[in-house]
C-alpha positions, 0 to 999 in steps of 0.5 A, a space after each residue: 380675893 384668896 385666902 392668902 391675899 386676904 389675910 395679908 390686906 388684913 395685916 397691912 391694914 392693921 399694921 400701924 395701929 400701936 407700933 410706935 418704932 424710933 423712926 415713929 417717935 421721932 417724926 412724932 416729935 419733931 411734927 409736934 415741935 413744929 405744931 407747938 411753934 406756931 401754937 407759941 406764935 399764936 400765943 405771942 400774937 394773941 398777947 401783943 395784938 395783929 401789929 406783930 404780923 405783916 397785915 395793916 390797915 390797907 391790907 388786912 387779909 394775908 396769910 391766915 386767910 389764904 391759909 383759910 381757903 386753901 387748907 379747906 380747899 384741900 379738905 374739900 378735894 379729899 371729900 369729894 375723891 373719896 365721894 365720887 370713887 363710891 358713886 362710881 363704885 370704882 372696882 380700885 377703891 377699897 384702899 383709898 377712900 379712908 385714907 381721903 376720907 382722913 385727909 379731909 377731915 384733918 385738912 378742915 380741922 385745920 383750915 376751920 381755925 384759920 378765921 379764929 386766928 386771924 381776929 385780933 380779938 378771937 373772943 368776938 367770934 361768939 358774936 357771930 352766933 349771939 347776934 348773927 347777921 343774915 345778909 353776912 357772908 361770914 355767917 353764911 361761911 360759918 354755917 357752911 364749914 360747920 355743917 360740912 365738918 359734921 358731914 365730913 366726921 359722919 363720913 368718915 365715921 359709918 364706913 369705919 364702923 366694921 372694922 371697929 367691929 373687927 379690931 374689937 373682936 381680934 385686937 388682944 390684950 396688948 391693945 389695953 382695955 380703954 382702947 378696947 372699950 372704945 373700939 366696942 363702943 363706936 363698933 355700935 354693936 356691929 355683927 356684920 348681920 344683912 340688916 346691918 349691912 343694908 342700913 351701912 350701905 344705905 347711910 354711906 349712900 346718903 353721905 356720898 351723895 350729900 357731901 358733894 353739895 355741901 362741899 360745893 356750897 363751902 367753897 362757894 361761900 368762901 369765893 362769895 365772901 370775896 366776889 360780893 366785896 367792892 374790890 378790883 379783881 374781886 367781883 367775879 361772877 365766875 369765882 364760885 365755880 372758879 374756888 371750887 375747881 381750885 379746891 378739888 385739884 388741890 385737894 386731889 394733889 394732897 390724896 395723892 401725896 398723903 397716899 405715896 407717903 402713907 403707902 411707903 411708911 405702912 408698906 401698902 404696896 401690895 395693894 396700892 400700886 401704879 395703877 391707884 396713882 395713874 387713875 387719880 393723875 387722870 383726875 387731876 389732869 380733866 380737874 387742871 384743864 377745866 381749872 386752866 379755862 376758867 381761869 384765862 375765862 376770868 382774865 380774859 373777860 376782866 382784861 378786855 373790859 378792863 374797869 377802873 378797879 380791875 385794872 391796876 390789879 391786872 397790871 401789877 399780877 401779869 406785869 407788875 410786883 406780882 407778875 413773878 408769882 403770877 407766872 411761876 403759878 401759871 407755868 411752874 404750879 398748873 401748866 408743866 405739874 399736869 403736862 408731867 402727869 399726863 406723860 405716858 410710860 414708865 415711873 407713874 408714881 413719882 410722876 404723879 407726886 411730882 405734879 401734885 407737890 408743884 400743883 400744892 404749891 401753886 394753888 396756895 401761891 394762886 390764893 395769894 395772887 387772890 388775896 394780897 392784889 386785891 387788898 393792896 390795890 388802892 382806893 386812892 390813886 397810887 396808895 398802893 398796900 404793902 403786905 409782907 408776912 412776919 415770923 409770926 404768920 410764917 410759924 403758924 403757918 408751918 405749924 398747921 401745915 404740920 398738923 395735917 400728918 400729926 392728926 393723920 400718924 395719930 389717927 391710923 395709930 388706933 384705926 386700919 389704914 385701909 378699909 378691910 370691909 370695903 375691900 370684901 365688899 368690893 371683891 366679893 369676899 367671903 371671908 368671916 373676920 374669925 378667919 383673920 391672923 389676930 397676931 398681926 393685928 396687935 401690933 404692939 411697941 417695936 
């Protein structure tokens, strides 16, 4: 990387910091209003009880558990994408890793809140800490998610340290004394010394290795939460790998959409090119084919045996009330997007984004097909439960979905959008940060 390219890279990485033009504030206000509406709906539910939702005695899990599995799955895919790129030492990873790691943390923060929202008495969540039952999958879930949350924060923070030092050294008075103090504290005295470089590289490598089994454990535990329950369509022996692949697939799709959006908004086109989307599409296709294989294997074995508890669920999914949702997911949310992403030729970015958007919608629908039919399945003959979400659940879902881009926008208003240190490391740049142009780093309000 030559000096001019290096300078432009730093400019674009630092450009979002402190900026706030009219478009920025419009987006922030709209997303904040959606989050506030979701918060109002939750307060409404908290005051009146779960009867304001579509949940009932037969179907006690609905949108909230679906969203919990879905958003935690997106987080898992973001963390795995970054970890895999680091462990394979992919040279094209530098502009993407921070976006993937930040997406992982934001989605995990949103997903981890849903078990509390699903409780009619959220104060009783403390009982999990005060009176844990080791044999309960819910306790396993609490331990796995909390551990993964801490690890995700560490995985985001470690590569950020050198760039925090860059902000500390280059941001001028426009950054404000409080922000400069925060940069100085978080940078941990980083000076780029060889000893610090070695320690940082070791720490990032360890976290890249650890984050994979941690993420696998989180989604495996979520799968076991269903699989150890004696309900039709749930107690499958391959639920854990199926959930892990689904999480990776939806997570990579979410990373593609986030990268495409921030690439456009922050002007990163020079450094995040069609090549990056093409490589991410390859990963998306591999995961999609793997998920399709596991899904066919699950349904084939269950449909061949046709246990008494499974039969009504499969009939409802394949040819009954849930059949439209199942075929929309299979064709429009899985097969079609993989074909679109695999097509050769031009418009690689548009094809990757189109396929990713279809996969995101399809994978949410798949979670619905796992949760609701299994709950609605008749315990007594012909005693099907019914579930229809109310405005409360829909509003909370929309608000939580809006919280993810809002968190990302706020995060990149204070921290570089791309990793400068990692680009230097990958490209072998020997430029010192003192050669950067501070005028582009301040980024005051427009």
